[in-house]
C-alpha positions as CSV (number, residue, x, y, z in Angstrom):
1,M,71.6,77.2,110.7
2,N,69.8,79.7,108.6
3,G,66.3,79.7,107.0
4,C,63.6,79.4,109.7
5,G,65.4,80.8,112.7
6,M,66.0,77.5,114.5
7,G,69.7,78.0,115.0
8,T,71.4,79.7,118.0
9,R,71.7,83.1,116.3
10,I,68.7,85.4,115.9
11,R,67.8,85.7,112.2
12,V,65.6,88.4,110.8
13,E,63.9,87.6,107.5
14,H,62.7,90.3,105.2
15,G,60.0,89.7,102.6
16,V,56.9,91.1,100.9
17,V,53.3,90.6,101.6
18,T,51.8,88.9,98.5
19,E,48.2,88.8,99.6
20,A,45.9,89.6,102.5
21,N,42.1,89.6,102.4
22,G,41.7,90.9,105.9
23,T,39.9,87.9,107.3
24,S,41.1,84.5,106.2
25,R,44.1,84.6,103.9
26,F,47.6,86.0,104.3
27,G,50.6,85.4,102.1
28,F,54.2,86.6,102.2
29,V,57.6,85.9,100.8
30,F,59.7,84.3,103.5
31,G,63.3,85.3,102.7
32,K,64.9,82.7,100.5
33,A,62.7,79.9,101.9
34,G,59.8,80.6,99.5
35,I,56.3,81.9,99.6
36,V,54.1,81.2,102.7
37,T,50.3,81.3,102.7
38,I,48.2,81.1,105.8
39,Q,44.5,80.3,105.3
40,L,41.9,80.2,108.1
41,A,38.6,78.3,107.7
42,D,35.7,77.8,110.1
43,H,34.4,74.3,110.6
44,G,31.5,74.5,112.9
45,G,33.1,76.7,115.5
46,I,36.5,75.2,115.1
47,T,39.1,77.2,113.3
48,E,41.4,75.3,110.9
49,M,44.7,77.0,110.0
50,L,46.4,75.8,106.8
51,L,50.0,76.9,106.3
52,T,51.7,76.1,103.0
53,E,55.1,77.0,101.8
54,D,55.8,77.0,98.0
55,H,58.8,77.6,95.8
56,I,61.3,76.2,98.4
57,P,64.8,75.9,97.0
58,T,65.7,72.3,96.0
59,D,69.5,72.5,96.1
60,D,71.4,70.8,98.9
61,D,71.4,73.9,101.1
62,G,67.7,74.4,100.5
63,K,66.8,70.9,101.4
64,A,68.8,71.0,104.6
65,N,67.8,74.5,105.8
66,F,64.3,75.0,104.4
67,H,62.7,71.6,103.8
68,V,63.9,70.1,107.2
69,G,64.5,73.3,109.2
70,C,61.2,75.0,108.4
71,S,59.1,72.0,109.3
72,T,60.5,72.2,112.9
73,G,60.2,76.0,112.9
74,W,56.6,76.1,111.6
75,A,55.5,73.5,114.2
76,F,56.9,75.8,116.9
77,Y,55.2,78.9,115.6
78,E,51.9,77.1,115.0
79,A,51.9,76.0,118.6
80,N,52.4,79.6,119.7
81,I,49.6,80.9,117.5
82,K,47.3,78.2,118.8
83,S,48.1,79.2,122.4
84,V,47.5,82.9,121.8
85,L,44.2,82.3,119.9
86,E,43.0,80.1,122.8
87,G,43.8,82.9,125.3
88,A,46.9,81.4,126.9
89,L,50.5,82.5,126.6
90,I,53.5,80.3,126.1
């Protein structure tokens, strides 16, 4: 499987940072999978992280590898980020 690195092979994606404000917003091109934006917001001492992925390919390969594969991959990485931010390691 390619796309979001959920296969058995290690896959390295190369992209370009599209935006970064240094505090709460970071965007980048995620290989062929589209444009990812991560936004942080404080809600009374609780940090909300919003991750969006736009411009995902809609052909059959894109639907299988990016729409389905990335949803699993992002859940894994978000759990890791949460753990690190809370001071624990996975």
